[in-house]
C-alpha positions as CSV (number, residue, x, y, z in Angstrom):
1,M,-31.0,-3.3,9.5
2,D,-31.3,-0.4,8.7
3,L,-28.4,1.5,5.9
4,E,-27.0,4.8,7.6
5,F,-23.9,5.9,5.3
6,K,-22.0,8.8,5.7
7,P,-19.3,9.8,3.1
8,S,-16.1,11.3,3.3
9,P,-16.3,15.2,2.0
10,Y,-13.1,14.4,0.7
11,R,-14.2,11.9,-2.1
12,S,-17.1,12.1,-4.2
13,W,-19.7,10.0,-4.2
14,Q,-22.8,10.1,-6.7
15,S,-25.7,7.9,-4.8
16,R,-29.2,7.1,-6.6
17,E,-32.1,5.7,-5.5
18,V,-35.3,3.5,-7.2
19,Q,-38.5,1.4,-6.1
20,K,-37.9,-1.8,-6.6
21,D,-41.1,-3.1,-8.4
22,S,-44.1,-3.0,-6.6
23,S,-43.2,-3.7,-3.1
24,D,-42.1,-1.4,-0.2
25,S,-38.2,-2.0,-0.4
26,N,-36.6,1.0,-1.9
27,V,-32.7,0.0,-3.7
28,I,-29.9,2.6,-3.2
29,V,-26.8,2.9,-3.8
30,Y,-23.3,4.6,-3.4
31,V,-20.4,4.8,-5.4
32,S,-17.4,6.3,-5.9
33,G,-14.2,6.1,-8.2
34,W,-14.9,3.8,-11.9
35,I,-14.4,1.0,-13.3
36,S,-14.3,-0.4,-16.3
37,T,-16.7,-2.4,-18.9
38,E,-18.3,-3.5,-21.4
39,N,-19.7,-0.7,-22.0
40,G,-17.0,1.5,-21.2
41,I,-15.4,3.0,-18.3
42,L,-17.9,4.4,-16.5
43,A,-18.1,7.1,-13.4
44,G,-19.8,9.1,-11.2
45,K,-23.9,8.7,-12.3
46,D,-23.2,6.3,-14.8
47,F,-20.9,4.2,-12.6
48,A,-24.9,5.1,-10.0
49,D,-26.7,3.5,-12.1
50,F,-25.0,0.3,-13.6
51,I,-24.7,-1.0,-9.8
52,L,-28.8,0.0,-9.4
53,G,-29.1,-1.4,-12.1
54,K,-27.1,-4.7,-10.9
55,F,-29.7,-4.9,-7.7
56,Q,-32.3,-4.1,-9.0
57,N,-32.3,-6.5,-11.5
58,N,-31.0,-9.6,-10.0
59,A,-31.9,-11.9,-6.8
60,Y,-29.8,-12.8,-4.1
61,E,-28.0,-15.5,-5.8
62,I,-27.4,-14.5,-9.7
63,L,-26.3,-11.1,-8.2
64,K,-23.9,-12.1,-5.4
65,E,-22.5,-14.6,-9.2
66,N,-22.3,-11.2,-11.0
67,L,-20.9,-8.9,-9.1
68,I,-17.6,-11.4,-8.4
69,S,-17.9,-12.1,-12.2
70,L,-17.6,-8.4,-12.8
71,F,-15.3,-7.3,-10.8
72,N,-12.3,-10.2,-11.5
73,N,-13.0,-9.1,-15.8
74,N,-12.4,-5.4,-15.3
75,D,-10.3,-2.9,-13.8
76,G,-11.2,0.2,-11.6
77,N,-10.8,1.7,-8.1
78,F,-14.1,1.6,-6.1
79,A,-16.2,1.7,-3.0
80,I,-19.8,0.6,-2.9
81,V,-23.0,1.0,-0.3
82,A,-25.9,-0.8,-1.4
83,C,-28.9,-1.9,0.5
84,F,-32.4,-3.4,-0.9
85,E,-34.2,-6.5,0.2
86,S,-33.3,-6.1,3.9
87,K,-29.5,-6.8,3.3
88,V,-27.2,-4.0,3.3
89,W,-24.3,-4.3,0.6
90,A,-20.6,-2.7,0.8
91,I,-18.0,-3.6,-1.1
92,T,-13.9,-2.9,-1.9
93,D,-11.7,-3.0,-5.0
94,L,-9.0,-5.6,-5.2
95,V,-6.4,-3.4,-3.1
96,R,-9.2,-1.4,-1.0
97,T,-7.8,1.8,-2.5
98,I,-11.0,3.5,-1.4
99,P,-11.3,1.8,2.6
100,L,-14.5,1.0,4.1
101,F,-15.5,1.1,7.7
102,W,-18.5,-0.5,9.5
103,N,-20.4,-0.8,13.0
104,I,-23.4,-1.5,14.8
105,K,-25.3,1.0,16.6
106,N,-29.4,1.1,17.6
107,N,-30.2,-1.7,14.7
108,S,-28.4,0.3,12.2
109,I,-25.0,-0.8,10.4
110,V,-23.3,2.8,10.4
111,I,-21.0,2.4,7.3
112,S,-18.3,4.8,6.2
113,D,-15.1,5.6,4.0
114,D,-14.2,8.3,7.7
115,V,-14.0,6.6,10.5
116,R,-13.7,9.4,12.5
117,Y,-17.6,9.8,11.7
118,L,-18.0,5.9,13.0
119,V,-16.7,6.9,16.9
120,P,-18.0,9.3,19.3
121,D,-14.3,10.6,19.9
122,P,-11.3,9.7,17.1
123,K,-9.2,11.2,19.7
124,I,-9.4,8.1,21.8
125,A,-7.9,4.5,20.8
126,T,-9.5,1.8,22.8
127,D,-8.2,-1.5,21.3
128,H,-4.7,-2.3,22.2
129,N,-3.6,-4.4,20.7
130,S,-3.8,-2.5,17.4
131,I,-2.0,0.1,19.0
132,I,0.5,-2.5,18.8
133,E,0.0,-2.7,15.8
134,M,0.7,0.4,14.3
135,L,3.6,1.4,16.5
136,S,5.7,-1.7,15.8
137,S,4.8,-1.4,11.9
138,G,2.6,1.2,11.1
139,Y,-0.6,0.0,10.4
140,V,-3.1,-2.5,11.6
141,T,-4.1,-6.0,10.1
142,G,-7.0,-7.7,9.2
143,V,-10.7,-6.4,9.9
144,N,-8.9,-4.5,12.8
145,T,-8.5,-0.5,13.5
146,V,-7.5,1.4,17.3
147,Y,-11.4,1.9,17.5
148,K,-12.4,-1.5,18.9
149,E,-16.0,-1.2,18.3
150,V,-14.9,0.1,14.3
151,K,-13.9,-2.7,11.8
152,S,-12.1,-2.5,8.2
153,I,-14.0,-4.2,5.1
154,R,-10.6,-5.9,4.3
155,P,-9.4,-5.5,0.0
156,G,-11.0,-7.7,-2.8
157,E,-14.1,-8.1,0.2
158,I,-18.1,-7.9,0.4
159,L,-19.8,-7.3,2.9
160,I,-23.7,-8.7,3.4
161,S,-25.0,-7.6,6.1
162,D,-29.1,-9.6,6.1
163,D,-31.2,-8.8,8.5
164,S,-33.9,-10.9,6.6
165,S,-34.4,-13.6,9.0
166,E,-34.6,-13.4,13.3
167,S,-31.3,-12.0,13.7
168,S,-28.8,-9.8,11.9
169,Q,-26.1,-11.5,10.2
170,I,-22.8,-10.0,9.1
171,K,-21.1,-12.2,6.9
172,L,-17.9,-11.3,5.0
173,F,-16.5,-12.9,1.6
174,R,-13.8,-12.9,-0.4
175,Y,-14.5,-12.4,-4.4
176,F,-10.8,-12.0,-4.8
177,I,-7.6,-13.5,-3.1
178,Y,-4.4,-12.5,-3.9
179,K,-2.3,-16.1,-4.4
180,S,-0.8,-18.2,-7.2
181,D,-2.9,-21.1,-8.0
182,S,-3.2,-21.4,-11.5
183,I,-0.3,-21.5,-13.1
184,R,0.7,-21.1,-16.2
185,E,3.0,-22.7,-19.1
186,M,4.8,-20.8,-21.2
187,S,8.4,-20.0,-23.0
188,R,9.9,-16.9,-21.1
189,D,9.8,-14.8,-24.5
190,D,5.7,-15.8,-24.6
191,D,5.8,-14.8,-21.1
192,I,7.9,-11.6,-21.6
193,Q,5.2,-11.1,-25.1
194,L,2.2,-11.1,-22.8
195,L,2.9,-9.5,-19.8
196,D,3.6,-6.5,-22.8
197,E,0.2,-7.4,-23.8
198,T,-0.8,-7.2,-20.3
199,T,1.3,-4.4,-19.4
200,K,-0.2,-1.9,-23.0
201,D,-3.8,-3.4,-22.6
202,A,-4.4,-2.5,-18.3
203,F,-3.1,1.8,-19.6
204,E,-5.2,1.9,-22.0
205,I,-7.6,1.4,-19.9
206,I,-6.5,3.7,-16.9
207,L,-5.8,6.3,-20.4
208,N,-9.7,5.4,-21.5
209,S,-10.6,6.8,-18.1
210,L,-8.9,10.3,-17.8
211,N,-10.4,12.1,-20.7
212,G,-7.1,13.2,-22.0
213,A,-6.0,14.6,-18.2
214,K,-2.3,15.6,-17.7
215,I,-0.4,12.7,-16.0
216,V,2.0,14.1,-13.3
217,I,4.6,11.0,-12.5
218,P,6.1,11.0,-9.5
219,L,9.3,9.7,-11.5
220,S,12.3,8.5,-9.6
221,G,15.7,6.3,-9.7
222,G,13.4,2.3,-9.1
223,L,11.6,0.1,-12.3
224,D,7.9,0.9,-12.1
225,S,8.2,4.7,-11.9
226,R,10.0,4.3,-14.7
227,L,8.2,1.7,-16.7
228,I,4.9,4.0,-16.5
229,A,6.5,7.1,-18.0
230,L,8.0,4.4,-20.2
231,T,4.3,2.8,-21.2
232,L,3.1,6.1,-21.5
233,K,5.5,7.3,-24.1
234,R,5.5,3.9,-26.2
235,L,1.3,4.5,-26.6
236,E,1.8,7.8,-27.5
237,Y,0.9,9.5,-24.4
238,D,2.6,12.9,-23.8
239,N,0.4,15.2,-21.6
240,V,2.8,14.3,-18.9
241,L,5.1,16.0,-16.0
242,C,7.6,14.3,-14.3
243,I,8.2,15.1,-11.1
244,S,11.0,14.5,-8.3
245,Y,11.4,15.4,-4.4
246,G,14.0,15.1,-1.7
247,T,17.3,16.6,-0.8
248,E,19.2,18.2,-3.6
249,N,20.7,15.7,-5.8
250,N,20.2,12.6,-4.0
251,K,19.9,9.1,-6.6
252,D,16.3,9.1,-7.0
253,S,16.4,12.7,-8.6
254,V,18.8,12.2,-10.4
255,K,18.5,9.1,-12.4
256,S,14.5,11.3,-12.3
257,F,16.3,13.5,-14.8
258,E,17.9,11.1,-16.4
259,T,14.8,8.9,-17.1
260,A,12.5,12.3,-18.4
261,K,14.8,14.1,-20.8
262,K,15.1,10.3,-22.0
263,L,11.7,10.2,-23.4
264,G,11.6,13.7,-23.2
265,F,8.9,14.1,-21.0
266,T,8.7,18.0,-19.2
267,W,10.9,17.5,-15.3
268,E,10.4,19.4,-12.1
269,M,12.0,19.4,-9.4
270,F,11.3,19.8,-5.2
271,P,13.8,20.4,-3.5
272,Y,12.9,19.4,0.8
273,S,14.7,21.4,3.5
274,K,15.2,20.8,7.1
275,N,12.9,24.1,8.0
276,Q,10.5,22.1,5.3
277,H,10.5,19.3,8.0
278,V,11.0,20.8,11.1
279,T,8.4,23.6,10.4
280,K,5.6,21.0,8.6
281,T,4.4,19.5,12.1
282,L,3.8,23.1,13.2
283,D,0.7,24.0,10.6
284,D,-2.9,22.3,11.7
285,K,-3.3,21.1,8.0
286,F,-0.5,18.6,8.6
287,W,-2.6,17.0,11.1
288,E,-6.1,17.4,9.5
289,F,-4.2,15.8,7.1
290,S,-2.7,13.6,9.3
291,E,-6.0,12.2,10.3
292,Y,-7.5,12.2,7.7
293,A,-4.9,9.6,5.8
294,S,-4.3,7.2,9.2
295,N,-7.9,6.5,9.3
296,G,-7.6,4.3,12.4
297,T,-5.3,2.1,10.6
298,S,-2.5,3.0,9.6
299,I,0.1,5.6,10.3
300,P,0.4,9.1,7.7
301,H,2.1,8.3,4.1
302,L,4.8,11.6,4.2
303,D,7.2,11.4,2.2
304,D,5.3,14.2,-0.4
305,W,3.7,16.1,1.6
306,I,6.4,19.0,1.0
307,A,6.2,18.1,-3.1
308,L,1.9,18.4,-2.4
309,N,2.6,21.7,-0.8
310,M,4.9,23.3,-3.1
311,F,3.5,21.6,-6.7
312,K,0.0,22.7,-5.4
313,D,1.5,26.4,-5.8
314,K,3.7,26.5,-8.6
315,F,0.8,24.7,-10.5
316,A,-2.2,26.1,-9.7
317,H,-3.1,26.9,-12.6
318,L,-3.5,23.2,-13.4
319,E,-6.8,21.9,-12.6
320,D,-7.3,18.3,-14.5
321,V,-4.0,16.3,-13.2
322,V,-4.2,13.2,-11.9
323,F,-1.2,11.4,-9.8
324,M,0.2,8.4,-11.1
325,P,3.0,6.7,-8.9
326,G,4.7,3.3,-9.4
327,H,2.8,1.5,-6.3
328,T,3.1,-1.2,-6.1
329,G,5.2,-3.2,-9.2
330,D,8.2,-4.2,-7.3
331,F,5.7,-6.5,-5.0
332,I,3.1,-7.4,-7.4
333,S,6.2,-8.8,-9.9
334,G,8.3,-11.0,-7.0
335,G,10.3,-8.3,-5.5
336,H,9.9,-9.1,-2.1
337,L,10.2,-12.8,-2.1
338,K,14.1,-12.4,-1.4
339,Y,12.7,-12.2,2.4
340,L,12.2,-15.8,1.6
341,N,14.8,-16.8,0.6
342,Y,14.4,-21.1,2.8
343,A,11.3,-21.6,0.0
344,F,13.7,-21.1,-3.3
345,C,17.1,-22.3,-2.0
346,G,15.5,-25.9,-0.4
347,N,17.2,-24.7,2.8
348,S,14.8,-26.3,5.6
349,E,13.6,-23.6,8.2
350,S,11.6,-23.6,11.4
351,D,8.4,-24.4,11.4
352,D,7.0,-20.8,12.4
353,E,7.7,-19.8,8.9
354,P,6.0,-18.0,6.8
355,L,5.3,-15.9,10.8
356,R,8.8,-15.5,11.6
357,S,9.6,-13.8,7.9
358,I,7.1,-11.6,8.3
359,I,7.8,-10.3,11.8
360,N,11.1,-9.5,11.4
361,K,10.6,-7.8,7.8
362,H,7.2,-5.7,8.9
363,Y,7.2,-5.2,12.7
364,S,10.5,-4.4,12.9
365,L,10.2,-0.4,13.7
366,W,11.2,-0.7,17.9
367,A,13.5,-3.6,18.6
368,N,12.5,-4.0,21.9
369,I,8.7,-4.6,20.8
370,L,9.3,-8.2,19.6
371,E,11.7,-8.4,22.9
372,D,8.8,-8.9,24.9
373,E,6.3,-11.2,25.1
374,S,3.4,-9.8,25.6
375,Y,3.7,-7.4,22.6
376,S,5.1,-10.1,20.1
377,S,2.6,-13.0,21.5
378,I,-0.1,-9.6,19.7
379,I,1.3,-9.2,17.0
380,Y,1.8,-13.7,16.8
381,E,-1.8,-13.8,16.7
382,R,-2.3,-11.1,14.3
383,I,-0.7,-12.8,11.4
384,S,-1.8,-16.0,12.4
385,D,-5.7,-14.9,12.5
386,A,-4.4,-13.7,8.9
387,L,-2.9,-16.7,7.4
388,K,-6.0,-19.0,9.5
389,E,-7.0,-20.8,5.8
390,F,-3.6,-21.0,4.8
391,E,-1.8,-25.0,5.1
392,F,2.2,-24.4,5.8
393,N,2.9,-28.1,3.3
394,N,6.2,-27.1,1.9
395,N,8.0,-23.8,1.8
396,L,5.6,-22.8,-1.6
397,N,2.7,-22.6,0.3
398,K,4.6,-20.7,2.5
399,A,6.2,-18.3,-0.2
400,Q,2.4,-17.8,-1.6
401,A,1.4,-17.3,2.1
402,Y,3.8,-14.6,3.1
403,E,2.9,-12.8,-0.3
404,F,-1.3,-13.6,0.4
405,W,0.0,-11.2,3.5
406,E,1.7,-8.6,2.7
407,W,-0.9,-7.8,0.1
408,Q,-3.7,-7.7,2.1
409,E,-2.0,-6.2,5.1
410,R,0.8,-3.9,4.4
411,Q,0.2,-2.5,0.7
412,S,-3.2,-1.9,0.9
413,K,-3.2,-0.2,4.4
414,Y,-0.3,1.2,4.4
415,I,1.9,1.7,0.6
416,V,-1.9,2.4,-1.5
417,N,-3.0,4.0,1.2
418,S,-0.5,7.0,0.5
419,V,-2.8,8.5,-2.2
420,R,-4.9,9.7,0.6
421,S,-2.5,12.6,0.5
422,Y,-3.2,13.6,-3.2
423,E,-6.8,13.4,-2.6
424,F,-6.2,15.7,0.7
425,H,-4.6,18.2,-2.0
426,G,-7.5,17.9,-4.4
427,Y,-6.1,15.6,-7.2
428,S,-7.3,12.3,-8.7
429,W,-4.4,9.2,-9.0
430,R,-4.6,5.9,-11.4
431,L,-2.5,2.7,-9.9
432,P,-1.9,1.5,-13.5
433,F,0.2,-1.6,-11.7
434,W,-2.6,-2.3,-9.8
435,S,-5.0,-2.8,-12.5
436,M,-6.8,-6.5,-12.3
437,K,-5.0,-7.5,-15.8
438,F,-1.7,-6.3,-14.1
439,V,-2.3,-8.5,-11.5
440,Q,-4.1,-11.9,-12.7
441,F,-0.9,-11.4,-15.0
442,W,1.7,-12.0,-12.0
443,R,-0.9,-14.0,-10.2
444,E,-0.6,-16.6,-12.8
445,T,2.9,-16.3,-12.8
446,S,5.2,-19.3,-11.1
447,L,7.1,-18.5,-8.0
448,N,10.2,-19.3,-9.3
449,S,9.4,-16.5,-12.3
450,K,9.2,-13.8,-9.8
451,Y,12.3,-14.3,-7.9
452,D,14.2,-11.6,-7.1
453,Q,11.7,-10.3,-10.3
454,S,13.7,-12.3,-12.8
455,L,10.8,-11.9,-15.7
456,Y,9.9,-8.5,-14.6
457,K,13.7,-7.3,-15.3
458,D,14.2,-9.1,-18.7
459,Y,11.3,-7.6,-19.7
460,L,12.1,-4.4,-19.0
461,R,15.3,-4.6,-20.9
462,Y,13.0,-6.1,-23.9
463,I,10.9,-3.0,-24.3
464,D,13.3,0.1,-23.7
465,D,14.0,1.4,-26.5
466,Y,15.3,4.3,-24.8
467,G,17.8,3.4,-22.9
468,V,15.7,4.4,-19.5
469,Y,17.0,1.0,-17.6
470,D,20.8,1.2,-19.0
471,D,21.4,-0.2,-15.0
472,I,19.5,-3.5,-14.8
473,K,22.5,-5.8,-13.8
474,L,22.5,-8.7,-16.0
475,G,24.6,-10.6,-13.2
476,M,26.0,-11.0,-10.5
477,D,28.0,-8.4,-9.4
478,V,31.8,-9.2,-8.5
479,I,33.3,-8.5,-5.4
480,P,37.2,-7.9,-5.7
481,Q,39.2,-9.3,-3.4
482,S,40.9,-7.0,-1.6
483,N,37.1,-6.1,-0.6
484,L,36.7,-9.5,0.3
485,K,40.1,-9.9,2.8
486,N,38.8,-6.9,4.6
487,K,35.6,-8.1,5.1
488,Y,37.6,-10.9,6.4
489,V,39.4,-9.0,8.5
490,R,37.3,-7.2,9.9
491,N,35.2,-9.9,10.6
492,F,37.8,-11.6,12.8
493,T,38.3,-8.4,14.3
494,K,35.2,-8.2,15.4
495,Q,34.8,-12.2,16.4
496,I,37.5,-11.2,19.2
497,L,36.3,-7.9,21.0
498,Q,32.8,-10.0,21.0
499,K,34.1,-12.4,23.2
500,N,34.7,-9.4,25.7
501,P,31.5,-7.9,27.4
502,L,32.4,-4.3,28.2
503,T,33.8,-3.8,24.1
504,R,30.9,-6.0,23.0
505,S,28.6,-3.4,24.1
506,L,30.8,-0.5,23.2
507,L,30.6,-2.2,19.6
508,K,26.9,-2.1,19.1
509,K,26.6,1.1,20.8
510,R,29.0,3.1,18.5
511,S,27.0,0.2,15.9
512,I,24.1,2.1,16.7
513,R,25.4,5.8,16.4
514,R,27.1,5.4,12.7
515,K,24.0,3.6,11.5
516,F,21.4,6.3,13.1
517,A,24.6,8.9,12.0
518,Y,24.6,7.4,8.2
519,Q,20.5,7.7,7.8
520,Y,20.4,11.0,9.2
521,A,23.2,12.7,6.6
522,N,22.1,10.1,3.4
523,H,18.5,9.7,3.8
524,P,17.0,11.1,0.2
525,L,14.2,13.0,1.1
526,G,16.2,14.3,4.6
527,M,13.6,12.2,6.6
528,P,15.2,12.7,9.8
529,W,15.9,16.6,9.6
530,E,12.3,17.0,11.5
531,Y,14.8,15.9,14.8
532,D,17.8,17.3,16.1
533,K,20.6,15.7,14.9
534,K,22.0,14.6,18.3
535,S,18.9,13.6,19.5
536,Y,18.5,11.3,16.6
537,I,21.4,9.8,16.8
538,N,22.1,9.3,20.5
539,S,18.4,8.7,21.8
540,Y,16.1,5.7,20.7
541,H,18.4,3.3,20.1
542,S,15.5,0.4,19.3
543,K,14.1,1.9,16.8
544,R,14.8,1.1,13.1
545,H,14.3,4.6,11.6
546,N,13.0,7.9,11.2
547,V,9.2,6.1,10.9
548,S,10.0,4.8,13.9
549,L,10.1,8.2,15.3
550,W,6.8,9.0,12.9
551,S,4.8,6.7,14.4
552,K,5.6,6.9,18.7
553,D,4.5,10.8,17.9
554,F,2.2,10.0,15.3
555,I,0.1,7.9,17.6
556,Q,1.0,10.0,21.4
557,K,-0.2,12.8,19.2
558,Q,-3.2,11.6,17.6
559,Y,-4.8,9.0,20.4
560,N,-3.2,10.7,23.4
561,Y,-1.4,7.3,24.2
562,P,0.7,6.8,26.6
563,L,4.2,5.2,25.1
564,K,7.2,5.7,27.0
565,S,6.6,2.1,28.6
566,M,6.3,0.3,26.0
567,I,9.8,1.9,23.9
568,N,13.3,2.7,24.5
């Protein structure tokens, strides 16, 4: 099968081609990104030459083994496409930081990092089930896209198109899976020491790939971006600029400023206004970015769109800039296991776990979607397909399956995909918490040590010589008895009123309006301001928040897909 490769103009690709021995077959490789090896950091032509050598000098089975070893023992953000000896290979890194898509056309396999090159009209979505997924979660799962004829390569996966037999075959196999199998056993103190060594090693590898470039940290009040700033300080990397954005004096920005000041880093604030939110969708570049970032797989990440435009205007003179966001230390260190309390409390749960927890947490953008049996069955089938290799023998197995699903789907398709905004504005990026070293550490950590990020928080307190984590709680807060009494009174009153159908309906509507009014007034980025306040509060009561409306608006605008009958 012939290879037709169509790269995106927003990303740098390097190609190399050579004739293999005395045969008529050429070896050609395309690479994007970087990788660490025993020979150092490789990117561009050096990376292409390195991969070319692997394909040129190894037989099929040896090549597979070598590549699996290479990718599991080295860090990097990359995508690789290669063709030799009637086989086409396409490879993503452990979290699909650079996406790859494929389809079959005229006896050729067509591969691209931009799905628009694989369909006749990117404005026409052809997979109804994927639209349902994108509307309810924000992304499409498995190998699916919103186009039936186009498939996505999953994280840590190698696609091989083999044309050596009478009939062509597409084979997919994983060189990496996010699953906690081999759990190390050591004391908490030794765990913390190992985590410190691992974190510093991972950061040093990434720093070696930057050639002294200025690192821009989108510094929030969260634990992860603060760890990036603190680690760079500990490693004495001073070419750092911390930025924050959103509404004036929002909590994240206040904590961001305090952290940067304690560490002695320059800090810059990009305040958001209602006018910026209202007018952003009137800009053709906004929709150009949205189409590029979506790639038929997710709704685009908009949180930093305004900030990056302001940053580019203010710092146009900065050429060598690398953004370093905190994606996704909280998930990797166990922060999302809180959605699976049953797995740690010995509680018996229904047989549909972890599917029920996944649906409740990740498919909740529109409540009425889950209430429709035909729509909910689509979602249930997609999740079941992703987890078909798992056995749910006990609660810990279910927790492992939950983490696997979130790594493969939400993290790779939605969270990590947010780096598209840096690319669109012409900037490089690095994700230190998706370093193979860092991920392997947490993959070998027991779920109990990860629950509530207990080990992670102990580590942060251990290394904090600058007081940037002085807000981490050592234990559960004690709720004042007066507050408990008031809570009981309110709950008792609510139970009485709920018995009457009329007052129950009025209470529900009042509660919904109050929730949306609070969101509109208190969102740290002001994201609901894109909409009229009265309309946001009083319409589409089945929405979860502003992202629900963005999923609706994007799907209708991008794919001209009718959604009126699906949501309310």
